[in-house]
C-alpha positions in Angstrom: 7.8 -0.6 -6.7 8.3 -4.3 -5.9 6.8 -5.5 -2.6 7.5 -8.9 -1.1 6.4 -10.7 2.0 6.9 -14.3 3.1 4.8 -16.5 5.4 4.3 -20.2 6.0 1.5 -21.7 3.8 -0.1 -24.0 6.3 -1.8 -26.1 3.6 1.4 -26.8 1.7 3.7 -26.6 4.7 6.0 -24.5 2.6 7.3 -21.0 2.7 5.2 -18.8 0.4 6.7 -15.6 -0.9 4.0 -13.2 -2.2 5.2 -10.6 -4.7 3.2 -7.5 -5.5 3.9 -4.6 -7.8 2.9 -1.0 -7.4 3.1 1.4 -10.3 1.7 4.6 -11.8 -1.2 4.2 -14.1 -2.0 7.6 -15.5 -2.2 9.9 -12.5 -3.1 7.1 -10.1 -1.0 4.5 -8.2 -2.1 1.0 -8.7 -1.1 -2.1 -6.7 -1.5 -5.6 -8.0 -0.7 -9.1 -6.8 2.0 -10.4 -9.2 2.8 -14.0 -8.1 3.5 -16.3 -5.3 6.6 -18.4 -5.0 6.9 -21.6 -2.9 10.4 -21.9 -1.7 10.6 -24.5 1.0 13.2 -23.1 3.3 13.6 -19.5 2.1 17.1 -18.1 2.5 18.3 -14.7 1.2 19.9 -16.3 -1.9 16.8 -18.2 -3.1 14.6 -15.1 -2.4 17.0 -13.0 -4.4 17.0 -15.4 -7.3 13.1 -15.3 -7.5 13.0 -11.5 -7.2 15.6 -11.2 -10.0 13.5 -13.5 -12.2 10.5 -11.3 -11.4 12.5 -8.1 -12.2 13.6 -9.6 -15.5 9.9 -10.1 -16.4 8.6 -6.7 -15.3 11.7 -4.7 -16.0 14.4 -3.3 -13.8 14.8 0.1 -15.5 11.6 1.5 -13.9 12.1 0.0 -10.5 12.2 2.7 -7.9 11.9 1.0 -4.5 11.6 -2.3 -2.8 9.2 -2.8 0.1 9.5 -5.7 2.6 8.7 -6.7 6.1 11.5 -6.6 8.6 13.1 -10.1 9.2 16.8 -10.4 8.7 16.5 -12.8 5.7 14.5 -10.1 3.9 17.1 -7.4 4.8 19.8 -9.6 3.3 17.6 -10.2 0.2 17.0 -6.4 0.0 20.8 -5.7 0.1 21.5 -8.4 -2.6 18.8 -7.0 -4.9 19.9 -3.4 -4.4 23.5 -4.4 -5.3 22.5 -6.5 -8.4 20.3 -3.8 -9.8 22.9 -1.1 -9.2 25.5 -3.2 -11.0 23.2 -4.1 -13.9 21.6 -0.7 -14.7 23.8 1.7 -12.7 20.9 3.0 -10.7 20.3 3.3 -7.0 16.8 2.7 -5.7 15.1 4.5 -2.9 15.6 3.0 0.6 12.9 4.3 2.9 13.2 1.5 5.5 12.0 -2.0 6.0 8.3 -1.2 5.2 8.1 1.7 2.9 4.3 1.6 3.0 4.1 2.2 6.7 6.7 5.0 6.6 4.8 6.8 3.8 1.4 6.4 5.5 2.8 7.7 8.7 4.4 10.6 6.9 1.0 11.6 5.4 -0.7 11.2 8.9 2.0 13.3 10.6 1.7 16.0 7.9 -2.0 16.1 8.2 -1.8 16.4 12.0 0.5 19.4 11.7 -2.3 21.3 9.9 -5.4 22.6 11.6 -7.6 21.0 9.0 -8.5 17.9 11.1 -8.8 15.8 8.0 -8.7 12.4 9.8 -11.3 13.5 12.4 -13.6 14.9 9.8 -13.5 11.8 7.6 -14.0 9.5 10.6 -16.8 11.5 12.0 -18.6 11.9 8.7 -19.4 8.2 8.6 -20.1 7.9 12.3 -22.4 11.0 12.3 -24.5 9.6 9.4 -24.8 6.2 11.1 -26.1 7.8 14.4 -28.5 10.1 12.5 -29.5 7.5 10.0 -33.2 7.7 10.7 -33.4 11.4 10.0 -31.4 11.2 6.7 -32.4 7.8 5.4 -34.5 9.2 2.6 -31.9 11.8 1.6 -29.1 9.2 1.5 -31.2 6.6 -0.4 -31.7 9.2 -3.1 -28.0 10.1 -3.0 -26.6 6.5 -2.7 -23.7 7.4 -5.0 -22.7 9.9 -2.4 -22.6 7.7 0.7 -19.4 8.1 2.6 -16.6 5.6 2.2 -14.8 4.2 5.2 -11.7 6.2 6.4 -8.7 4.2 7.4 -6.5 6.0 10.0 -3.5 3.7 9.3 -3.7 3.7 5.5 -3.5 7.4 4.7 -2.2 7.0 1.1 -5.2 4.8 0.3 -7.8 7.3 1.5 -7.9 9.2 -1.8 -11.3 7.8 -2.8 -12.6 8.5 0.8 -11.6 12.2 0.5 -13.0 12.5 -3.1 -16.4 11.1 -1.9 -16.4 13.4 1.2 -15.8 16.4 -1.1 -18.7 15.3 -3.3 -20.9 14.9 -0.3 -20.0 18.1 1.5 -22.5 20.4 0.0 -25.3 17.9 1.0 -23.9 17.5 4.5 -23.9 21.3 5.1 
């Protein structure tokens, strides 16, 4: 997945386009900053050229989706990139909206809320409970430092895997 987002770099007074890549590494998804491009006045054509250069380096064949924020320049860039990749490798990428990351996180949250498991509440309360009862469990948690809870993020559901894994490790000790 190729992710791009632009903003004004106040130090350079130039449009900075940050490009990240997200990929499977074994059974995990990994996200990494790839590069920043300084474009001056960024129009859809110049953004498209920079992203095509990036795709040439990282490879177009495995590209599954492009994620972006919502401004119209980025939508035009998105359309240009979709078209060029489809023409070059005869493949259509996924289009899950302007910001695929938010859509996927919200889908996980909605799915979780449809169950009676209360995953979000449990993970949020686990950290809060231990903070409010810290005096009574300080010695226990100091000896189990590797099992201290990780912070749950209610708006980054896909990135809570390590939070859930830690909670599962802790659960027998919490009970």
